[in-house]
Backbone bond lengths (Angstrom), bond angles and torsions (degrees), N, CA, C in turn:
res aa  C-N    CA-C-N  psi(-1)  N-CA   C-N-CA  omega(-1)  CA-C   N-CA-C  phi
1 M - - - 1.445 - - 1.575 109.14 -
2 P 1.316 115.61 146.79 1.436 118.23 -178.81 1.535 106.51 -78.32
3 Y 1.351 112.34 155.46 1.489 118.90 -178.36 1.529 105.97 -156.24
4 A 1.353 114.16 124.04 1.443 120.72 177.56 1.533 110.39 -140.53
5 I 1.306 116.33 147.33 1.459 125.24 165.80 1.518 114.93 -120.67
6 N 1.309 111.96 119.77 1.518 119.30 177.46 1.442 108.99 64.55
7 G 1.271 124.14 32.99 1.414 133.11 174.01 1.568 112.54 83.97
8 F 1.306 117.68 11.43 1.510 122.70 179.55 1.482 105.15 -113.92
9 G 1.378 114.27 126.19 1.543 117.44 178.87 1.465 109.15 147.34
10 T 1.345 116.43 -139.23 1.389 126.84 173.11 1.409 116.09 -118.28
11 R 1.349 123.92 140.03 1.396 126.79 178.74 1.546 108.05 -144.86
12 L 1.318 106.97 158.20 1.540 116.80 175.69 1.519 108.45 -94.33
13 Y 1.256 115.73 128.51 1.461 121.36 -179.21 1.520 108.66 -127.57
14 G 1.266 116.62 141.44 1.519 125.10 175.11 1.522 110.02 81.50
15 K 1.363 106.47 147.62 1.504 117.57 171.07 1.510 109.31 -137.13
16 R 1.267 112.01 129.94 1.581 117.92 -174.93 1.473 109.74 -151.98
17 D 1.293 116.48 159.86 1.552 120.86 177.19 1.426 112.56 63.05
18 F 1.346 122.10 51.75 1.539 125.26 -177.17 1.541 105.56 -63.50
19 R 1.310 113.57 147.75 1.493 122.37 172.14 1.542 106.21 -125.82
20 A 1.395 111.52 163.82 1.480 118.25 -176.64 1.474 113.20 -61.18
21 D 1.337 118.52 -25.95 1.509 119.89 -178.60 1.540 115.29 -80.10
22 G 1.390 111.92 4.72 1.492 117.64 175.43 1.516 107.76 95.67
23 S 1.221 122.82 -5.83 1.576 123.02 -174.60 1.520 107.40 -80.13
24 Y 1.293 112.67 161.80 1.442 122.32 177.70 1.595 111.12 -156.86
25 V 1.351 114.33 166.37 1.414 114.45 179.79 1.512 106.53 -101.26
26 T 1.378 121.67 134.96 1.331 131.49 179.43 1.547 110.02 -129.51
27 T 1.276 113.13 162.75 1.585 117.67 175.84 1.529 109.70 -126.88
28 Q 1.310 112.15 139.26 1.489 124.17 -177.86 1.558 106.70 -90.06
29 F 1.244 115.71 124.13 1.478 122.02 178.05 1.576 109.88 -118.10
30 V 1.311 113.44 151.18 1.462 120.76 162.24 1.539 104.29 -82.21
31 S 1.341 115.01 130.92 1.525 116.75 -174.33 1.516 109.28 -128.40
32 A 1.310 113.58 154.94 1.439 120.28 175.11 1.540 106.91 -137.31
33 L 1.312 116.93 126.88 1.513 124.00 -168.27 1.361 109.71 43.42
34 W 1.402 120.58 50.35 1.414 128.50 172.22 1.551 115.23 68.53
35 I 1.343 113.51 7.11 1.554 116.54 -177.78 1.515 102.68 -102.50
36 P 1.488 108.19 128.54 1.522 113.54 -178.70 1.536 112.71 -72.40
37 L 1.238 117.85 121.51 1.510 121.81 -179.75 1.436 114.90 -100.31
38 I 1.404 114.25 -65.30 1.522 115.98 -173.69 1.513 111.84 -125.09
39 P 1.419 111.04 117.42 1.514 114.93 -176.37 1.549 106.29 -80.26
40 F 1.329 115.76 142.35 1.432 117.76 171.32 1.490 118.97 -137.05
41 G 1.243 116.55 25.74 1.411 121.37 173.23 1.478 118.00 162.21
42 S 1.236 123.76 139.14 1.391 126.83 174.30 1.538 113.11 -107.37
43 Q 1.238 123.26 149.47 1.488 127.73 178.81 1.497 112.12 -148.15
44 R 1.285 114.13 154.84 1.434 119.98 173.79 1.566 102.08 -98.50
45 I 1.369 115.63 127.78 1.448 120.13 -175.49 1.566 107.80 -135.26
46 R 1.328 113.87 156.35 1.572 120.60 172.83 1.537 109.38 -124.41
47 P 1.261 113.88 116.46 1.468 118.24 175.26 1.599 112.53 -52.66
48 L 1.340 112.06 133.25 1.497 115.78 178.66 1.562 112.12 -107.32
49 S 1.348 114.96 -45.13 1.492 117.99 179.17 1.496 110.98 -168.20
50 G 1.251 115.96 171.52 1.480 122.49 -178.36 1.499 111.30 103.65
51 V 1.404 115.50 -179.96 1.492 123.22 -176.98 1.583 105.05 -124.43
52 N 1.284 110.86 152.98 1.447 117.18 176.70 1.526 102.83 -140.29
53 I 1.351 113.07 106.13 1.432 127.93 -174.88 1.550 110.59 -116.23
54 G 1.295 121.30 89.12 1.475 121.75 -172.85 1.433 114.81 53.59
55 V 1.320 117.59 -111.58 1.552 122.70 -177.09 1.470 111.25 -83.81
56 F 1.392 115.76 -20.28 1.449 116.93 -177.72 1.460 112.46 -94.32
57 S 1.262 119.28 133.90 1.522 120.33 -174.60 1.571 108.21 -155.65
58 N 1.354 112.64 141.56 1.512 114.83 174.50 1.609 101.12 -139.03
59 M 1.317 115.22 40.61 1.482 117.89 175.90 1.440 114.18 -72.08
60 R 1.409 110.21 145.93 1.452 121.66 174.36 1.521 106.34 -113.19
61 Y 1.419 116.64 140.19 1.417 122.79 -171.31 1.567 109.15 -128.77
62 A 1.296 118.32 147.88 1.368 122.86 161.15 1.437 107.99 -100.87
63 I 1.397 116.38 125.43 1.497 124.09 -176.94 1.580 100.67 -88.96
64 L 1.298 119.79 111.78 1.425 126.17 179.45 1.601 110.05 -85.37
65 E 1.268 114.38 -40.25 1.610 114.22 175.33 1.476 105.90 -160.84
66 K 1.411 113.21 149.87 1.441 119.36 173.57 1.546 104.09 -93.90
67 L 1.300 113.78 144.21 1.491 120.27 -174.46 1.481 108.08 -130.10
68 P 1.356 116.89 159.55 1.445 121.60 174.40 1.607 107.43 -65.88
69 L 1.180 114.53 155.65 1.520 120.11 178.64 1.492 113.56 -49.88
70 N 1.314 118.09 119.90 1.453 126.75 177.42 1.509 109.13 -76.17
71 I 1.240 122.52 94.50 1.481 125.46 -175.27 1.549 110.15 -63.39
72 K 1.322 116.62 -39.37 1.506 115.63 -178.39 1.543 108.74 -65.62
73 Q 1.378 118.66 -35.26 1.428 116.58 -178.08 1.489 109.48 -76.36
74 V 1.377 123.70 -36.11 1.429 124.25 169.18 1.531 114.98 -54.96
75 L 1.251 115.49 -44.03 1.488 116.87 -179.50 1.591 110.40 -67.56
76 C 1.318 112.70 -36.01 1.551 114.40 179.84 1.553 108.52 -68.93
77 V 1.265 116.82 -44.58 1.531 118.73 178.24 1.502 111.90 -59.01
78 W 1.400 118.51 -45.39 1.288 118.39 -177.93 1.573 113.86 -71.95
79 G 1.354 117.85 -28.68 1.470 124.92 172.81 1.494 111.84 -63.86
80 F 1.356 112.46 -43.27 1.486 114.29 177.65 1.458 111.05 -66.72
81 A 1.331 120.01 -48.29 1.555 121.02 179.92 1.481 109.41 -55.87
82 A 1.421 114.88 -43.73 1.532 116.36 -175.71 1.446 110.22 -64.90
83 S 1.405 120.47 -38.12 1.406 122.44 -179.13 1.468 112.87 -66.04
84 I 1.273 123.39 -40.69 1.387 130.84 176.17 1.537 108.51 -59.65
85 I 1.294 114.10 -50.00 1.467 117.09 -175.55 1.558 110.61 -69.19
86 A 1.390 118.51 -39.88 1.416 122.31 172.06 1.545 117.98 -56.33
87 V 1.244 115.90 -49.15 1.464 124.15 179.04 1.472 112.27 -60.79
88 F 1.396 112.31 -46.77 1.461 116.99 177.22 1.478 112.73 -66.14
89 S 1.317 122.83 -41.50 1.488 129.35 -177.78 1.535 106.36 -66.44
90 L 1.297 119.77 -48.14 1.463 123.78 -173.04 1.555 103.21 -68.41
91 G 1.256 117.67 -48.04 1.515 120.48 -178.48 1.551 109.63 -55.70
92 M 1.295 118.37 -39.90 1.447 119.32 -175.34 1.528 111.77 -73.76
93 S 1.369 113.75 -36.79 1.437 121.55 -175.31 1.530 112.35 -85.00
94 I 1.322 121.53 -34.41 1.481 120.90 -168.57 1.500 110.56 -95.50
95 L 1.356 115.57 -39.30 1.553 119.36 -173.85 1.551 108.24 -79.63
96 P 1.299 114.76 146.07 1.488 117.45 172.58 1.470 106.45 -67.60
97 S 1.298 117.29 163.34 1.502 124.49 -168.03 1.655 106.41 -65.05
98 E 1.278 113.15 -35.61 1.494 114.43 -177.98 1.481 116.32 -75.78
99 D 1.443 116.58 -10.88 1.401 124.15 178.33 1.526 113.28 -107.36
100 Q 1.250 119.20 1.77 1.443 122.31 -175.70 1.478 114.85 -66.73
101 W 1.256 119.79 -16.91 1.513 123.16 170.82 1.593 112.18 -58.38
102 Q 1.330 116.00 -24.56 1.381 119.66 -177.95 1.544 115.19 -68.85
103 M 1.382 115.61 -27.06 1.444 118.54 175.76 1.504 112.79 -60.64
104 W 1.409 119.80 -23.25 1.457 123.92 -172.35 1.594 105.21 -70.68
105 I 1.320 120.48 -25.84 1.431 120.32 179.55 1.575 114.37 -65.20
106 P 1.328 119.33 -50.19 1.473 115.83 173.58 1.475 113.52 -69.47
107 L 1.351 117.91 -32.43 1.411 121.47 171.78 1.507 121.31 -54.68
108 A 1.319 109.37 -38.44 1.471 122.44 178.46 1.573 107.45 -68.95
109 F 1.283 113.85 -50.08 1.394 119.09 179.46 1.526 115.79 -59.00
110 I 1.260 115.24 -43.34 1.533 123.08 179.69 1.511 106.06 -72.33
111 G 1.389 121.36 -36.87 1.436 122.41 -178.03 1.467 109.88 -70.14
112 A 1.380 120.55 -28.77 1.487 124.12 -177.22 1.471 110.19 -87.96
113 L 1.269 118.05 -18.51 1.496 120.50 177.48 1.550 119.89 -45.64
114 P 1.389 114.04 -54.41 1.470 116.21 179.05 1.568 117.30 -57.92
115 W 1.314 111.65 -34.28 1.501 116.18 -178.23 1.477 106.34 -71.95
116 G 1.268 121.54 -43.51 1.575 123.00 175.06 1.475 110.89 -61.23
117 L 1.328 123.13 -43.29 1.396 125.14 -176.68 1.642 104.68 -69.71
118 R 1.226 124.58 -40.59 1.441 124.06 177.07 1.506 110.20 -62.35
119 Y 1.337 120.12 -46.55 1.338 122.18 176.13 1.478 114.80 -53.87
120 L 1.322 118.76 -45.53 1.519 119.83 174.74 1.509 111.33 -64.56
121 A 1.405 119.43 -38.52 1.428 123.43 -174.36 1.625 106.53 -64.85
122 R 1.371 111.93 -39.43 1.486 115.03 -178.00 1.494 115.59 -73.11
123 K 1.378 112.97 -26.36 1.458 115.87 178.33 1.545 109.88 -72.81
124 R 1.365 117.72 -27.75 1.482 119.84 178.42 1.539 115.41 -77.44
125 V 1.345 120.70 -12.79 1.328 125.48 177.78 1.605 112.22 -68.97
126 P 1.321 117.02 122.06 1.409 117.15 -177.16 1.581 108.71 -67.62
127 R 1.338 112.75 137.04 1.507 116.95 176.47 1.450 113.97 -78.05
128 A 1.316 115.63 141.33 1.543 115.14 172.92 1.516 110.34 -71.23
129 S 1.309 115.98 133.83 1.465 116.80 -172.85 1.675 105.98 -74.20
130 A 1.255 110.26 158.28 1.503 121.14 178.75 1.373 110.32 -62.64
131 A 1.416 121.97 -42.02 1.364 126.22 -176.81 1.550 113.66 -66.34
132 A 1.431 116.50 -25.22 1.412 123.39 -176.98 1.525 108.69 -73.12
133 G 1.425 116.80 -35.89 1.407 124.50 -170.07 1.432 115.21 -78.14
């Protein structure tokens, strides 16, 4: 299980390939200051309990299967992290100090993008019928 203190340690990043049972594929990364650096394994998990609020999490998971590293997920996670860092860095360096609030507009859009994409992905998952259960 992942373990981090003040953003340093290991964390699960990304959610992909949702199934009707609520499970999904995620990748465990070594992170520094909550930035995913080195991926070292993907797994299919199902959340059991807890809360996950931004950088604070006490989630419990059932690991359903260990998988080979999901390269597509790794690239998406790195792309997301790089875009957040780039927009923030450019906003701080290019914009005059009185206009730096404007960088929060693209940051909010980029930050909301994963939740919107997950919502659409979950809607596509076929629901298990009540008769089958």
